[in-house]
C-alpha positions as CSV (number, residue, x, y, z in Angstrom):
1,M,0.0,0.0,0.0
2,T,1.2,3.5,-0.8
3,L,-0.4,6.7,0.4
4,E,0.9,10.2,-0.4
5,N,-0.6,13.1,1.5
6,S,0.0,16.8,1.4
7,D,-2.2,18.6,3.9
8,T,-3.6,22.1,3.8
9,P,-1.2,25.0,4.6
10,L,-0.5,25.5,8.2
11,A,0.0,28.6,10.3
12,F,3.5,29.3,11.6
13,A,3.9,29.3,15.4
14,A,6.5,31.0,17.6
15,A,8.7,28.8,19.8
16,A,8.6,29.2,23.5
17,D,11.1,31.8,24.8
18,A,11.9,33.2,21.3
19,P,12.2,36.9,21.1
20,A,8.8,38.6,21.1
21,G,7.1,38.5,17.8
22,T,9.6,36.1,16.2
23,T,7.9,33.4,14.1
24,Q,8.9,31.2,11.2
25,I,7.5,33.5,8.7
26,E,9.6,36.4,10.0
27,I,12.9,34.6,9.9
28,D,14.7,35.1,6.6
29,R,14.8,31.9,4.5
30,R,18.6,32.3,4.1
31,V,19.0,32.2,7.8
32,F,16.9,29.0,7.9
33,E,19.2,27.5,5.3
34,L,22.3,28.4,7.2
35,Y,20.7,26.9,10.4
36,D,20.1,23.7,8.5
37,E,23.7,23.6,7.4
38,Y,24.8,24.3,11.0
39,C,22.5,21.6,12.5
40,H,23.9,19.0,10.1
41,G,27.6,19.8,10.9
42,G,28.4,21.7,7.7
43,I,29.5,24.8,9.6
44,D,30.2,25.6,13.2
45,R,28.2,27.9,15.5
46,R,30.5,30.9,15.1
47,T,30.3,30.6,11.3
48,F,26.5,30.2,11.4
49,L,26.1,33.4,13.5
50,M,28.6,35.4,11.3
51,R,26.9,34.4,8.0
52,A,23.4,35.0,9.4
53,A,24.4,38.5,10.5
54,A,25.8,39.2,7.0
55,V,22.8,38.0,4.9
56,T,20.1,40.3,6.2
57,V,19.4,43.1,8.7
58,G,18.5,41.4,12.0
59,G,20.1,38.2,10.8
60,L,22.0,37.7,14.1
61,A,18.8,38.0,16.2
62,M,17.1,35.5,13.8
63,A,20.0,33.1,14.3
64,H,19.8,33.3,18.1
65,A,16.0,32.8,17.9
66,L,16.5,29.5,16.2
67,M,18.6,28.0,19.0
68,P,16.7,25.5,21.1
69,R,15.0,26.5,24.3
70,Y,14.6,23.1,26.0
71,A,13.4,24.4,29.3
72,N,10.2,25.5,27.7
73,A,9.7,22.5,25.4
74,Q,8.5,20.0,28.0
75,T,5.0,18.7,27.4
76,I,4.9,15.7,29.8
77,S,6.5,16.1,33.2
78,F,9.0,13.4,34.3
79,T,6.8,13.1,37.5
80,D,3.6,12.5,35.6
81,T,1.6,9.8,37.4
82,R,0.7,8.1,34.2
83,I,4.3,7.0,33.6
84,K,7.3,5.6,35.4
85,A,10.7,6.9,34.0
86,N,14.3,6.0,34.8
87,Y,17.7,5.6,33.2
88,V,18.9,2.0,32.4
89,S,22.1,0.5,31.3
90,Y,22.4,-2.6,29.1
91,P,25.0,-4.5,27.1
92,S,25.8,-3.4,23.6
93,P,28.2,-5.9,22.0
94,G,30.1,-4.5,19.0
95,G,29.0,-0.9,19.9
96,T,31.2,2.0,20.9
97,S,32.1,0.7,24.4
98,G,30.1,-2.5,24.8
99,T,27.6,-0.8,27.1
100,M,24.7,1.5,26.5
101,R,22.5,3.8,28.6
102,G,19.0,5.0,27.8
103,Y,15.9,6.7,29.1
104,L,13.2,4.1,29.7
105,V,9.6,5.2,30.3
106,R,6.8,2.8,31.1
107,P,3.1,3.4,31.2
108,A,1.5,3.0,34.6
109,G,0.0,-0.5,34.8
110,N,1.1,-4.0,34.2
111,G,0.8,-4.4,30.4
112,P,1.9,-6.1,28.4
113,F,2.7,-3.1,26.2
114,G,4.0,-2.5,22.7
115,T,7.4,-0.9,22.7
116,V,8.7,2.1,20.9
117,L,12.4,3.1,20.4
118,V,12.8,6.8,20.1
119,V,16.1,7.7,18.3
120,H,17.6,11.1,18.8
121,E,19.0,13.6,16.3
122,N,22.7,14.1,15.6
123,R,23.5,15.5,19.0
124,G,22.7,12.8,21.6
125,L,19.8,12.4,24.0
126,N,18.6,16.0,24.7
127,P,15.5,17.0,26.7
128,Y,13.3,17.2,23.6
129,I,13.9,13.5,22.8
130,E,13.3,12.5,26.4
131,D,10.0,14.3,26.3
132,V,9.0,12.4,23.1
133,A,9.7,9.2,25.0
134,R,7.4,10.3,27.7
135,R,4.7,11.2,25.1
136,A,4.9,7.7,23.8
137,A,4.6,6.2,27.2
138,V,1.5,8.3,28.0
139,E,0.0,6.7,24.8
140,G,0.5,3.3,26.2
141,F,3.9,2.1,24.9
142,I,7.1,1.2,26.7
143,A,9.5,3.8,25.3
144,L,13.3,3.7,25.3
145,A,15.4,6.7,24.1
146,P,19.0,5.5,23.9
147,D,21.8,8.0,24.3
148,G,24.4,7.3,21.6
149,L,26.8,9.5,23.5
150,A,26.6,7.4,26.7
151,P,29.9,5.6,26.0
152,V,31.6,9.0,25.8
153,G,30.0,10.6,28.8
154,G,26.4,11.2,27.6
155,Y,24.6,14.2,26.2
156,P,26.8,17.1,27.4
157,G,24.0,19.6,28.2
158,N,24.2,21.6,25.0
159,D,23.7,20.7,21.3
160,D,27.0,22.2,20.0
161,D,29.2,19.9,22.1
162,G,26.7,17.0,21.5
163,R,26.9,17.4,17.8
164,T,30.7,17.4,17.9
165,L,30.8,14.3,20.1
166,Q,28.4,12.4,17.9
167,A,30.3,13.3,14.7
168,G,33.5,12.0,16.3
169,L,32.1,8.5,17.0
170,D,32.6,5.5,14.8
171,Q,29.3,5.7,12.9
172,A,29.0,1.9,12.3
173,K,29.5,1.3,16.1
174,L,27.0,4.0,16.9
175,R,24.4,2.3,14.7
176,T,25.2,-1.0,16.3
177,D,24.4,0.7,19.7
178,M,21.0,1.6,18.3
179,L,20.4,-1.9,17.0
180,N,21.3,-3.4,20.4
181,S,19.0,-0.9,22.0
182,A,16.1,-2.0,19.8
183,K,16.8,-5.7,20.6
184,Y,17.0,-4.9,24.3
185,L,13.7,-3.0,24.3
186,K,11.9,-5.7,22.4
187,T,12.5,-8.3,25.0
188,I,12.2,-6.1,28.2
189,A,9.9,-7.2,30.9
190,G,6.3,-6.0,30.2
191,S,6.8,-6.0,26.4
192,N,4.3,-7.8,24.2
193,G,7.2,-8.6,21.9
194,K,6.3,-6.0,19.2
195,L,8.6,-3.2,18.3
196,G,8.1,0.2,16.7
197,V,10.8,2.7,16.0
198,T,10.6,6.5,15.5
199,G,13.4,9.0,15.1
200,F,14.2,12.5,14.0
201,C,16.7,13.7,11.4
202,W,19.7,11.3,12.1
203,G,17.2,9.3,14.1
204,G,14.8,9.2,11.2
205,G,17.6,7.8,9.0
206,T,18.4,5.3,11.7
207,T,14.7,4.3,11.8
208,N,14.9,3.4,8.1
209,W,18.2,1.6,8.6
210,L,16.9,-0.4,11.6
211,A,13.9,-1.5,9.5
212,A,16.3,-2.9,6.9
213,Q,18.5,-4.5,9.5
214,M,15.8,-6.1,11.7
215,G,13.5,-7.3,9.0
216,A,10.5,-9.2,10.6
217,D,11.8,-8.4,14.1
218,M,10.6,-4.8,13.7
219,Q,6.8,-4.3,13.4
220,A,6.5,-0.5,12.5
221,G,8.6,2.5,11.6
222,V,7.9,6.2,11.7
223,P,10.9,8.2,10.4
224,F,10.7,12.0,10.7
225,Y,12.6,13.8,7.9
226,G,15.2,11.1,7.9
227,P,17.6,10.0,5.1
228,A,16.3,7.0,3.2
229,A,17.6,3.5,3.7
230,D,20.1,2.2,1.1
231,T,17.9,1.0,-1.8
232,A,19.7,-2.4,-2.0
233,S,18.6,-3.1,1.6
234,V,15.0,-2.2,1.2
235,P,13.8,-5.8,0.3
236,N,14.8,-6.7,3.9
237,I,12.2,-4.3,5.3
238,K,9.0,-5.9,6.6
239,A,7.8,-3.2,8.9
240,P,5.1,-0.8,7.5
241,I,6.7,2.6,7.1
242,L,5.0,5.9,7.9
243,A,7.3,8.6,6.6
244,Q,6.9,12.2,7.9
245,Y,8.4,15.0,5.7
246,A,8.7,18.7,5.9
247,E,7.7,20.6,2.7
248,D,10.9,22.7,2.6
249,D,13.6,20.1,3.1
250,P,15.3,19.3,-0.3
251,R,18.3,17.5,1.2
252,I,15.9,14.8,2.6
253,N,13.0,15.1,0.1
254,D,15.2,14.4,-2.9
255,M,15.9,10.9,-1.6
256,W,12.2,10.0,-1.5
257,P,11.6,9.0,-5.2
258,A,14.3,6.3,-5.2
259,Y,13.2,5.1,-1.7
260,E,9.6,5.0,-2.7
261,A,10.4,3.0,-5.9
262,A,12.4,0.5,-3.8
263,L,9.6,0.2,-1.2
264,K,7.0,-0.4,-4.0
265,A,9.2,-3.0,-5.7
266,A,9.7,-4.8,-2.4
267,G,6.0,-4.7,-1.5
268,V,6.6,-2.8,1.7
269,P,3.5,-1.1,3.0
270,H,4.2,2.6,3.3
271,E,2.7,6.0,3.6
272,R,4.2,9.4,3.2
273,H,2.9,12.7,4.6
274,V,4.2,16.1,3.6
275,Y,3.4,19.1,5.8
276,P,3.1,22.3,3.8
277,G,4.8,25.4,5.3
278,T,7.2,23.4,7.3
279,Q,11.0,23.2,7.6
280,H,13.2,20.3,8.6
281,G,12.7,19.8,12.3
282,F,9.1,21.1,12.5
283,H,8.2,18.6,15.2
284,N,10.8,19.9,17.6
285,N,8.9,22.3,19.9
286,S,12.1,24.0,21.3
287,T,12.8,26.2,18.2
288,P,10.8,28.5,15.9
289,R,11.0,25.7,13.2
290,Y,8.2,24.1,15.2
291,V,4.8,24.3,13.6
292,E,2.2,23.3,16.2
293,A,-0.6,22.1,13.9
294,A,1.8,20.0,11.7
295,A,3.6,18.5,14.7
296,K,0.3,17.6,16.4
297,L,-1.1,16.0,13.3
298,A,2.2,14.1,12.6
299,W,2.2,12.8,16.2
300,E,-1.4,11.7,16.0
301,R,-0.6,9.7,12.9
302,T,2.5,8.3,14.6
303,V,0.5,7.0,17.6
304,A,-2.2,5.6,15.3
305,H,0.4,3.8,13.2
306,F,1.9,2.2,16.3
307,R,-1.4,1.3,17.8
308,K,-2.4,-0.5,14.6
309,H,0.8,-2.5,14.3
310,L,2.0,-3.0,17.9
311,A,-1.3,-4.0,19.6
């Protein structure tokens, strides 16, 4: 099954703690493009700020407005009575250090529950990703958000250092850590044995990669604006894929036609939703890239996909 959907245009929303009156529509497109390059490691923070200041009047203020405000992004408290959250360590043979650490969130109750692996972006387990894990648990899933930086000290408390640390890791071993995290979660006490995976940016690409690596051991995947799986590996995918895309994200969107063709040829059930008026990262409610209506709809679809395939 293939379903392509492009929803009606959505209003832009200001991020919490952004300068008064700052919204997506007021940030120069060139600054957004520079931020995307910065987020993906193409330039460092100093270069991003300098170039933003040079491209337009007020560019430096726009650049600062795009930086995450994690303190104001929490939607589910870590003390919420509907969930039980703690950090866990577990073996990861063949990974960066042989051991991994993650944020495990269980729904209140005895289960059994479907499980959802929540894979972070290219900067480690930051507070936004932890909140997504809590959101999944509130919906009735055991959620694990692994920290790929755990073997080198964990998320350092800021995205700049986190991005540098993650870029410095052996990428094959880092992905092995994510694979071991998925296997650990699937068999954890209280699991019903069914596994879903979602992730954002780097984590979206890792979601696609895990689907190809795990085959029938993964029951559902929801990559958010993630790089496509290698087309040669697509026939291994058995999990139905629900792909969430921003409208203005050419680096990622240009990969879709070949990925879609491979999914069709392999008979993999898949849907793709494109959210007009959005940039890469629109689900992240800690920056002005966040678009509330699009993020809410994308999350509702994510939960429905997991409920359908992980029940």
